[in-house]
Backbone as numpy.savetxt, mean C-alpha at the origin, in Angstrom:
# Nx Ny Nz CAx CAy CAz Cx Cy Cz
3.63 26.92 8.52 4.10 25.50 7.99 2.95 24.65 8.33
2.64 23.90 7.28 1.61 22.86 7.32 2.26 21.51 7.73
1.48 20.70 8.59 2.09 19.43 9.09 2.21 18.44 7.92
1.43 18.71 6.79 1.52 17.74 5.61 2.85 17.92 4.86
3.58 18.92 5.18 4.89 19.26 4.47 5.97 18.47 5.14
5.73 17.84 6.26 6.78 17.13 7.00 6.93 15.81 6.32
8.13 15.36 5.93 8.27 14.09 5.18 7.75 12.83 5.84
7.87 12.79 7.12 7.29 11.55 7.71 5.76 11.46 7.84
5.25 12.61 7.87 3.76 12.79 7.78 3.20 12.39 6.43
4.00 12.83 5.40 3.69 12.56 4.06 3.75 11.03 3.83
4.78 10.48 4.29 4.95 9.03 4.08 3.92 8.28 4.81
3.47 8.67 5.92 2.41 7.98 6.65 1.10 8.10 5.86
0.87 9.35 5.34 -0.41 9.53 4.60 -0.41 8.74 3.32
0.72 8.62 2.66 0.72 7.80 1.45 0.52 6.31 1.73
1.13 5.87 2.85 0.92 4.45 3.21 -0.56 4.23 3.66
-1.11 5.21 4.33 -2.60 5.05 4.67 -3.51 4.99 3.47
-3.12 5.86 2.40 -3.99 5.73 1.13 -3.72 4.43 0.47
-2.49 3.86 0.49 -2.28 2.54 -0.13 -3.13 1.47 0.73
-3.12 1.58 2.00 -3.94 0.61 2.72 -5.35 0.78 2.44
-5.95 1.95 2.32 -7.24 2.20 1.98 -7.52 1.58 0.59
-6.71 1.74 -0.45 -6.88 1.06 -1.71 -6.87 -0.42 -1.57
-6.06 -0.96 -0.73 -5.92 -2.40 -0.50 -7.23 -2.87 0.15
-7.69 -2.15 1.06 -9.00 -2.54 1.74 -10.15 -2.61 0.75
-10.07 -1.61 -0.18 -11.18 -1.60 -1.20 -11.11 -2.83 -2.26
-9.87 -3.20 -2.53 -9.71 -4.38 -3.30 -10.29 -5.57 -2.68
-9.96 -5.74 -1.31 -10.47 -6.79 -0.54 -11.94 -6.83 -0.45
-12.58 -5.65 -0.24 -14.02 -5.57 -0.16 -14.61 -5.88 -1.52
-14.00 -5.55 -2.63 -14.61 -5.86 -3.79 -14.57 -7.45 -4.08
-13.38 -7.99 -3.63 -13.35 -9.43 -3.66 -14.37 -10.19 -2.86
-14.55 -9.64 -1.63 -15.64 -10.27 -0.81 -16.99 -10.07 -1.37
-17.22 -8.95 -1.87 -18.62 -8.67 -2.53 -18.86 -9.54 -3.71
-17.82 -9.97 -4.35 -17.98 -10.84 -5.52 -17.71 -12.27 -5.27
-17.71 -12.71 -4.03 -17.33 -14.09 -3.56 -18.29 -15.09 -4.27
-19.43 -14.76 -4.61 -20.34 -15.70 -5.21 -20.75 -15.48 -6.70
-19.95 -14.47 -7.26 -20.11 -14.12 -8.71 -19.52 -15.14 -9.56
-20.22 -15.87 -10.35 -19.57 -16.86 -11.22 -18.55 -16.24 -12.14
-17.36 -16.88 -12.27 -16.24 -16.47 -13.12 -15.44 -15.28 -12.61
-15.80 -14.76 -11.38 -15.02 -13.68 -10.93 -13.65 -14.12 -10.45
-12.56 -13.45 -10.78 -11.27 -13.74 -10.39 -10.78 -12.70 -9.29
-10.31 -13.28 -8.24 -9.78 -12.45 -7.14 -8.76 -11.47 -7.67
-8.84 -10.23 -7.09 -7.90 -9.24 -7.41 -6.99 -8.95 -6.28
-5.78 -8.32 -6.53 -4.91 -7.87 -5.49 -4.18 -6.65 -6.05
-3.63 -5.84 -5.16 -2.89 -4.58 -5.51 -1.62 -5.04 -6.10
-1.12 -4.21 -7.13 0.25 -4.39 -7.70 1.25 -3.95 -6.61
2.20 -4.87 -6.32 3.21 -4.42 -5.39 4.30 -3.61 -6.09
4.89 -2.70 -5.42 5.78 -1.76 -6.08 7.10 -2.49 -6.15
7.76 -2.32 -7.35 9.00 -3.05 -7.71 10.13 -2.01 -7.72
11.08 -2.26 -6.87 12.19 -1.24 -6.74 13.51 -1.97 -7.39
13.39 -3.02 -8.19 14.53 -3.69 -8.67 15.34 -2.80 -9.53
14.69 -1.82 -10.24 15.45 -0.85 -11.04 16.40 -0.08 -10.27
16.00 0.22 -9.02 16.88 1.01 -8.19 18.13 0.17 -7.73
17.89 -1.11 -7.37 18.89 -2.07 -6.94 19.87 -2.28 -8.05
19.40 -2.30 -9.32 20.20 -2.57 -10.49 21.23 -1.48 -10.65
21.06 -0.25 -10.03 21.99 0.84 -10.25 23.14 0.78 -9.25
23.13 -0.22 -8.34 24.22 -0.38 -7.46 25.47 -0.74 -8.24
26.53 0.14 -8.03 27.82 -0.04 -8.73 28.88 -0.42 -7.73
29.65 -1.24 -8.15 30.94 -1.57 -7.27 32.03 -0.55 -7.50
32.59 0.01 -6.47 33.66 0.96 -6.68 34.70 0.85 -5.54
35.90 0.60 -5.80 37.00 0.53 -4.78 36.58 -0.45 -3.67
36.03 -1.58 -4.06 35.81 -2.63 -2.98 34.54 -2.38 -2.14
33.95 -1.29 -2.31 32.61 -1.04 -1.56 31.56 -0.71 -2.52
30.38 -1.30 -2.27 29.31 -1.10 -3.09 28.89 0.43 -3.04
28.51 1.04 -4.19 28.03 2.34 -4.20 26.71 2.47 -4.88
25.89 3.24 -4.32 24.55 3.41 -4.88 24.54 4.76 -5.63
24.11 4.72 -6.87 24.02 5.89 -7.66 22.66 6.59 -7.29
22.62 7.80 -7.71 21.29 8.56 -7.37 20.19 7.92 -8.02
19.19 7.44 -7.36 18.04 6.76 -7.98 17.24 7.70 -8.77
16.74 7.34 -9.92 15.82 8.08 -10.82 14.44 7.43 -10.79
13.64 7.72 -9.73 12.43 7.08 -9.56 11.40 8.04 -10.13
10.58 7.54 -11.01 9.50 8.38 -11.61 8.11 7.89 -11.00
7.38 8.72 -10.54 6.08 8.30 -9.97 5.13 8.04 -11.12
4.55 6.91 -11.17 3.61 6.67 -12.23 2.33 7.43 -12.03
1.49 7.63 -12.94 0.18 8.37 -12.81 -0.60 7.66 -11.77
-0.60 6.35 -11.73 -1.39 5.60 -10.75 -0.91 5.87 -9.28
0.42 5.98 -9.13 0.91 6.36 -7.79 0.54 7.73 -7.37
0.71 8.67 -8.32 0.47 10.02 -7.98 -1.01 10.30 -7.65
-1.91 9.59 -8.33 -3.32 9.71 -8.12 -3.89 8.63 -7.39
-3.14 8.03 -6.46 -3.58 6.89 -5.65 -4.92 7.15 -5.00
-5.28 8.35 -4.72 -6.50 8.73 -4.03 -7.65 8.56 -5.00
-7.53 8.56 -6.29 -8.63 8.56 -7.20 -9.08 7.16 -7.44
-10.32 7.01 -7.65 -11.02 5.74 -8.02 -10.44 4.94 -9.18
-10.04 5.74 -10.24 -9.57 4.99 -11.40 -8.16 4.46 -11.13
-7.31 5.13 -10.33 -6.06 4.61 -9.93 -6.12 3.30 -9.10
-7.08 3.31 -8.26 -7.24 2.07 -7.50 -7.52 0.79 -8.40
-8.34 1.12 -9.35 -8.69 0.05 -10.22 -7.54 -0.37 -11.06
-6.69 0.59 -11.44 -5.61 0.38 -12.53 -4.51 -0.33 -11.67
-4.42 -0.16 -10.43 -3.39 -0.79 -9.57 -3.72 -2.20 -9.20
-4.87 -2.73 -9.40 -5.18 -4.08 -8.99 -5.11 -4.92 -10.20
-4.63 -6.18 -9.98 -4.44 -7.19 -10.95 -4.95 -8.51 -10.53
-5.16 -9.41 -11.36 -5.67 -10.77 -10.98 -4.75 -11.33 -9.97
-5.19 -11.92 -8.99 -4.46 -12.64 -7.85 -3.73 -13.82 -8.49
-2.36 -13.81 -8.23 -1.56 -14.94 -8.84 -1.58 -16.27 -8.11
-1.53 -16.16 -6.82 -1.46 -17.36 -5.91 -2.88 -17.75 -5.52
-3.62 -18.45 -6.36 -4.92 -18.81 -6.15 -4.96 -20.25 -5.53
-5.56 -20.44 -4.28 -5.54 -21.62 -3.59 -6.56 -22.58 -4.11
-7.66 -22.03 -4.62 -8.80 -22.89 -5.04 -9.66 -22.12 -5.99
-10.26 -22.88 -6.93 -11.17 -22.29 -7.92 -12.49 -23.08 -7.72
-13.54 -22.35 -7.49 -14.86 -23.08 -7.28 -15.35 -23.60 -8.65
-16.29 -24.45 -8.57 -16.86 -25.03 -9.79 -17.45 -23.88 -10.83
-17.85 -22.77 -10.25 -18.40 -21.75 -11.17 -17.31 -20.74 -11.73
-16.03 -21.13 -11.48 -14.91 -20.37 -11.91 -14.44 -19.21 -10.98
-15.11 -19.02 -9.85 -14.80 -18.01 -8.92 -13.49 -18.41 -8.12
-12.55 -17.40 -7.87 -11.29 -17.80 -7.27 -11.20 -17.10 -5.81
-12.23 -16.45 -5.31 -12.24 -15.76 -4.06 -12.29 -16.81 -2.95
-11.31 -16.71 -2.05 -11.35 -17.65 -0.81 -11.57 -16.59 0.33
-12.71 -16.69 0.83 -13.18 -15.74 1.95 -12.25 -15.72 3.12
-11.67 -16.87 3.62 -10.80 -16.86 4.68 -9.52 -16.18 4.41
-9.07 -16.31 3.12 -7.82 -15.59 2.70 -8.02 -14.05 2.65
-9.23 -13.59 2.21 -9.54 -12.21 2.13 -9.75 -11.62 3.61
-10.23 -12.41 4.49 -10.34 -11.90 5.82 -9.02 -11.74 6.50
-8.14 -12.63 6.21 -6.71 -12.52 6.71 -6.02 -11.34 6.13
-6.30 -11.03 4.85 -5.72 -9.79 4.28 -6.33 -8.57 4.85
-7.56 -8.59 5.11 -8.25 -7.50 5.69 -7.71 -7.24 7.22
-7.48 -8.30 7.94 -6.86 -8.11 9.27 -5.49 -7.57 9.22
-4.69 -7.96 8.20 -3.37 -7.32 8.07 -3.51 -5.88 7.72
-4.41 -5.52 6.97 -4.66 -4.06 6.61 -4.96 -3.26 7.85
-5.97 -3.82 8.60 -6.42 -3.17 9.85 -5.23 -3.06 10.94
-4.40 -4.00 10.99 -3.24 -4.01 11.91 -2.34 -2.86 11.45
-1.93 -2.82 10.19 -1.03 -1.76 9.72 -1.58 -0.43 9.84
-2.93 -0.25 9.55 -3.58 0.99 9.64 -3.60 1.47 11.07
-3.89 0.61 12.03 -3.84 0.97 13.46 -2.42 1.44 13.89
-1.51 0.67 13.46 -0.07 1.04 13.82 0.24 2.44 13.22
-0.12 2.68 12.02 0.16 4.05 11.38 -0.56 5.05 12.11
-1.86 4.87 12.51 -2.59 5.79 13.26 -1.93 6.15 14.50
-1.54 5.12 15.30 -0.77 5.42 16.48 0.57 6.16 16.32
1.31 5.89 15.25 2.48 6.58 14.96 2.08 8.03 14.63
1.12 8.25 13.82 0.70 9.65 13.48 0.31 10.43 14.73
-0.37 9.77 15.66 -0.83 10.48 16.86 0.45 10.80 17.73
1.43 9.87 17.80 2.68 10.13 18.60 3.51 11.31 17.90
3.55 11.30 16.54 4.27 12.32 15.89 3.67 13.69 16.04
2.32 13.81 16.00 1.65 15.05 16.44 1.91 15.46 17.81
1.92 14.51 18.76 2.29 14.79 20.11 3.64 15.44 20.25
4.64 14.77 19.56 5.90 15.28 19.61 6.13 16.75 18.99
5.42 16.99 17.87 5.35 18.32 17.31 4.74 19.43 18.26
3.67 18.97 18.97 2.95 19.95 19.85 3.97 20.20 21.06
4.66 19.11 21.51 5.60 19.30 22.58 6.80 20.27 22.17
7.28 20.01 20.98 8.32 20.88 20.51 7.89 22.33 20.31
6.68 22.52 20.07 6.19 23.93 19.87 5.79 24.50 21.18
5.73 23.76 22.29 5.40 24.27 23.61 3.86 24.16 23.81
3.14 23.43 23.03 1.80 23.41 23.19 1.34 22.04 23.70
2.30 21.16 24.14 1.85 19.95 24.73 1.41 20.05 26.10
0.99 18.91 26.67 0.41 18.92 27.99 1.47 19.31 29.07
């Protein structure tokens, strides 16, 4: 049995890939901070409103139907370079535009980078703890 077949490990790996893609978008924004006309980019946030729309009322209690979630090609191939570019869109909440048309605010990008680093560190710690629990369960722990 491979540890990558465990659902929680798969979920953590997927989130780490998403954080890596987010870090690359931030790095691209910082690299183009002085490029005239460059518009800051951000990752597309996942929208689960279609799942919530399937909530049906039945006998006074809300009931959730079986969700039909289809993974887009971009989500399936999140590790590929093309998918990362496809998932980024122009940043909507722009605080300032420089006279040369550039919308990158370095302070904002650094805050986003700090958020990515914090989440990645937390996931790394969770991954390490999960592996420790698996080793203990198998009798190979300390």
